[in-house]
N, C-alpha and C positions, 0 to 999 in steps of 0.2 A: 525413760527416754522414748519418744515416739518417732516413728519413721514417716516422713512426708515424701510421697512419690514426687518425682521431678515433674514440674509443670512446664518446663521449657520445651519449646518446639524447635525443630530444625530450621535453620535459616533458609530463605529462598535461594535457589540456585543462582550462580553468577557465571555466565558464559561469555567469553571474550573471543570473538571471531570464529571459534570452532565449538562444536557440541551438538547435542540432540535436544530438540525442543518438542515437548509433548503438549504443553498447555496451549490451547487454541488462541487465547488472548495474546500470549507472547508471540505466537506464529503471526497473527494479524499485525502486531506492532512492527515486527521485523520486515514484513513484506510490503506494508502499505506505502512506503515512500521510495520504492525502487525506481520508478520512472521507466526509462527506456531499458529494455532487457533483450537478451538472447535466450531462447528456450529450447530445450531438447526433451522430447517426450519419448520414453523408452518403456518397453514391456519385455520381461524376460531377457533383458540386456540387448534387445533389438531396437534400433532407432525407428520409431514410427513416424515422427514429424519433428521438424526443427525450423526455427525461423527467428525473426526479430519482431518485437512488439512493444507496447506500452502498457504498464500495469494501471488499468483504469480504476479497478475497485478490488478491495480485499475485504471479505466478510465471513461470517460464521452463521450458516443457516442450513439445517439438515434437509430442507425442502427444495433447495436450489442447487444447480450444477456449477462446477467450475467450467468456464467457457474460454476458449482461445479461438478467436475468429477475427478476421479483418484487421490483423496486426494489433488487436486489443486483447488483454488478459483480464478476465473477471475471475478472481481466485477465491474459492470457497474453502476455507481451511478445514471444514468438516468433511471434505472429499478425501482427506488424507489422514493417515494414522499419526504421522510425526514429520518434523522437518529436521534435516541434517544441514548444518552450516559448516563451511570450511573454506580453505583457500587452495587453489591450484598451485602448481609448481612456480608459476610466474606471479604469485601472490594475489591473483584475481579471486575475489570472493565468489562463492557459489552457494546456492540454497536449493537443496533437494527436498521436494515434497514427495513423500513415499506412502503408498498404499499397496500392501501385499507385494506383488512383483512388478508394480508400475511405479515409475519415477518421472517426475516433472522437474528437470534441472533448470534453474533460473540463474542466469549470469548477468549481473548489472552492467549496462553499457554507459550509464550516466553516473557522474560523481555527485553524491548528495551534498557535498560542501559547496560546489558551484551551483547546483540546482537550487538550493535554498536561497542563496543570495539573489539569483536572478528572479526566482519566484516571488520573493518579498518585494522587490522593486516592481515587478509586474502587478502584484496585488495592490500595492500602494497607488500605482498609476491608474489601475482599473477603478479603484475606489474614488479617486479624485475625479475621473471622467464621469463616473456614475453620478456623483454628487452634483457635478456641473450640469449634466443632462437633466437631472431631476429639478434643479433650480430653474433652468431655462424653461422646462415644461410648466412648472408652477407659475413662473412669470407670464408665460403665454396664456395660461388659463385665466390668470387675474386680468390680463389685458382684454381678453375676450369678454369676461364678465363686466368690466367697466364700459366696454363698447355697447353692450346690450342695454345698460341703464341710461346711457346718454342719448340713445337714438330716439 
């Protein structure tokens, strides 16, 4: 009888509303659709800055900084060791980006369920408007070309 070592691997983690995320791609996916947020930046449990803003971009690049300026958040997940997600006493979700004794707490202010619906409508409307504008421009170019040939 021969012994075959197990080739099964552990399943990927499954986190629901709470837990610690260390994978940078998972961190990006969690943060990229937050929209409007409140942020609290602390170091050694001292609040350094807090405010409201909009998550403009979430990326992973060791050569770029995480920037919070002009009510805009550009979050580089490589600026942090891990992300803790959980819920406050009032069930509001929070996302803590942690690096040593520094924490950037992000509290969503927008609801992704309503944001997605309005964003889809806006995207569809924008696409229709763009198509209409391009068609009108193309028609105008064709009219100009035909005027040059008849003169």
